[in-house]
C-alpha positions, -999 to 999 in steps of 0.1 A, spaced: -786 552 279 -753 565 265 -753 598 282 -758 596 320 -759 629 339 -752 611 371 -718 596 360 -684 612 362 -677 624 326 -644 605 326 -665 573 330 -686 581 299 -681 563 266 -675 596 247 -645 605 269 -632 569 270 -638 565 233 -617 596 227 -589 583 248 -590 549 229 -588 568 196 -557 587 209 -540 554 217 -550 541 182 -535 573 165 -501 564 180 -502 529 166 -515 518 133 -531 486 147 -532 471 182 -544 439 199 -577 442 218 -560 433 251 -530 457 246 -555 485 239 -574 476 270 -542 477 291 -530 510 277 -564 526 282 -566 511 317 -533 528 325 -548 562 315 -582 557 330 -592 528 353 -618 509 333 -636 476 336 -635 451 307 -673 454 305 -671 492 300 -642 488 276 -661 465 254 -691 489 254 -667 517 243 -654 495 215 -690 487 204 -698 523 203 -667 532 183 -674 503 159 -711 515 154 -700 550 145 -674 536 121 -644 549 140 -627 515 143 -625 482 124 -612 448 135 -588 431 110 -570 398 117 -574 402 155 -562 438 155 -581 470 161 -575 499 137 -589 533 131 -611 537 100 -595 556 72 
């Protein structure tokens, strides 16, 4: 389930995905682990949840992976 009413909204993939997009807007492309560390500074997040957020962003065509770098879709 993507939306969980029992979870703090800041722990949801919609919020965390928006935070990841904000980081990506500041940089044209970023390494997976650098993105994780920057997002983790804003909101404490496990690697498991981070990968789930990236999967969701990829599925909705918000991000792409190119040569090991993550970029926003144009």
